C-alpha positions in Angstrom: 0.0 0.0 0.0 1.2 3.5 -0.6 0.6 6.8 1.1 -0.1 9.2 -1.8 1.6 12.5 -2.2 0.0 14.8 0.3 0.4 18.4 1.1 2.2 17.3 4.2 5.0 15.7 2.2 6.0 13.0 -0.3 4.4 9.5 -0.3 5.8 6.8 1.9 5.6 3.1 1.3 3.6 1.4 4.2 2.6 -2.1 5.0 -0.5 -1.3 7.0 -2.9 1.5 7.8 -1.8 3.6 10.8 -5.2 4.5 12.1 -3.8 7.4 14.1 -2.2 9.0 11.0 -4.1 11.4 8.7 -3.5 11.1 5.0 -4.7 9.6 1.7 -4.1 5.9 1.3 -4.1 3.8 -1.8 -3.9 0.0 -1.6 -5.6 -3.3 -1.8 -8.0 -4.0 1.0 -10.5 -6.6 1.9 -14.2 -5.7 2.6 -13.8 -6.3 6.3 -10.9 -3.8 6.5 -12.9 -1.2 4.6 -15.9 -1.7 7.0 -13.6 -1.1 10.0 -12.1 2.0 8.4 -15.6 3.3 7.6 -16.7 2.7 11.3 -13.6 4.6 12.4 -14.8 7.6 10.4 -12.6 7.3 7.3 -14.0 8.4 3.9 -13.6 5.7 1.3 -13.5 6.1 -2.4 -13.4 2.8 -4.3 -11.3 3.1 -7.5 -11.9 -0.5 -8.7 -12.8 -3.8 -7.2 -13.0 -7.5 -7.8 -15.9 -9.8 -7.1 -15.2 -13.5 -6.9 -17.8 -16.0 -8.2 -19.1 -18.7 -6.0 -17.1 -21.9 -6.2 -16.9 -25.1 -4.2 -13.1 -25.2 -3.9 -12.9 -27.6 -0.9 -15.7 -30.1 -1.6 -13.3 -32.8 -2.8 -11.1 -32.2 0.2 -14.0 -32.3 2.6 -15.5 -35.5 1.0 -12.1 -37.2 1.3 -11.7 -36.3 4.9 -15.3 -37.4 5.6 -14.5 -40.8 3.9 -11.3 -41.1 5.9 -13.2 -40.5 9.2 -16.0 -42.9 8.3 -13.7 -45.8 7.2 -10.7 -45.4 9.5 -9.9 -46.0 13.1 -7.3 -44.7 15.5 -5.1 -41.8 14.7 -6.2 -41.4 11.1 -9.8 -41.1 12.1 -8.9 -38.6 14.8 -6.9 -36.4 12.4 -9.7 -36.4 9.9 -12.2 -35.5 12.6 -10.0 -32.6 13.8 -9.6 -31.3 10.2 -13.3 -31.5 9.6 -14.0 -29.6 12.9 -11.6 -26.8 11.9 -8.9 -27.8 14.4 -11.2 -27.2 17.4 -11.2 -23.5 17.2 
């Protein structure tokens, strides 16, 4: 992300938004980051965006884990169960 040239000085390369610093920021942000910034009172102007289509990326992986859990015993079953449960978080 890049702090654009601003009357206060030249732009500076940054890796994150310093919420306590005024300025004009340009970068790539996720929707959640923009929602937080808006809640913090920042004005947001979207220059361009990307919308991802719906896809079932992990269906094959989940099906394989479910099969392993159903057909295995011992440690393999437990590992498959933990993976299906998101690691217990």
